[in-house]
N, C-alpha and C positions, 0 to 999 in steps of 0.2 A: 544844480551842476548835474546833470544824467549822464552815463556811461553805456554806451550800447556797442555791440558789437557784431555787427552781418557778416556772417560770415556765409557764405555760398559755396555748397562743393556740388559742380558742374556734372551731374551722371546723366548721359544720354537715357531717353526713356527706354530704349530699345533693347539696351543693356539689364533695364532693371527686367523688364517680362522675361527677357531670355533667360536670367538668373532666378526668378520667382517660379518658372514651368519647370526647370529643373530640378529646384526644389520640393515643388508638388510633385513627380516624376519620381522622386528617389523616396518623401514622405509614403507613399501611394503604394509603390514596390516594397516598401518595407514593412507596412503596413499588411498586406496581402499575405508577404510572406509570412509574420507571426500571425495569423490567420490560420494558415494552414496549420505552421505548428502547434500551435493552441487547439485545433482539431483532432489533429493526431494523439497532444498527450491527454486530450481526456477521452479520448477511445480506450489509451492504453492504460490507463485508471481507471477505467469504466472494468475493464475485462479482469484486471489485477482485481477487482476486492472478489471474485468465487478461489480464483488460485490462494488467495491469503487465507480465506476459509478452512481449503481443502489441505495447507498447511497447518492450520492451528489445531485441524480435527486429527491430522495423520502424529501431530507431535505429542498429543494428548492420546492419542490407541496408544505410543512409543511409551510412554511415560504409565503408563497403566499396566502394558506390558514388562516393565522392569519392575514394577510393586509388587506384580504377581510372583513374578521371576524369584527374587527377594522372598517374600513369604513364603514358596516352597523352598527354596534353600533352607530357611528355618523352620518349617515343619518337620522337614529330612532329619533334624539335629533333636528338635523338643516335640517331645512324646505329646505334649498336654494342647502344643500347636494344632499338630497333627487330630487330635480328637476331636478337637473343635472344627474344624475344616469337615473332617468326615461326617460329623453331628448337623453342619451347617447344610451340606448336601444330601442326606436326607429327608430331612426335615423341608427344604428345597424339593425335594422328589415327593414328599408327600403333601404337599402342596399344591403339587402340578408343574410348579415351576421350574428353575433348571439356574446349576451354578456354574459361570466360565470360571474354571479355574484353569490359568495358563501354563 
């Protein structure tokens, strides 16, 4: 004894076609919007690379200036450190180089 049930849902073909076309239209519009946003985003990310490098260089220079300032303050209070800095400066001048003390 076989049990089968045949259920039919009558959907007019015109209704299906209208629903399908509106869904495709929404998907296509959404895809276009996402494509435009991705294009803008990739351009921003590409432009952010040099900005990020410039900020890193600026931070490194700032850190170096702060270390130089601390060394100079120490040299003002400790004559041995000042003598070392003067000797380094004279040695560099004799070699033709320059020592940058900030």
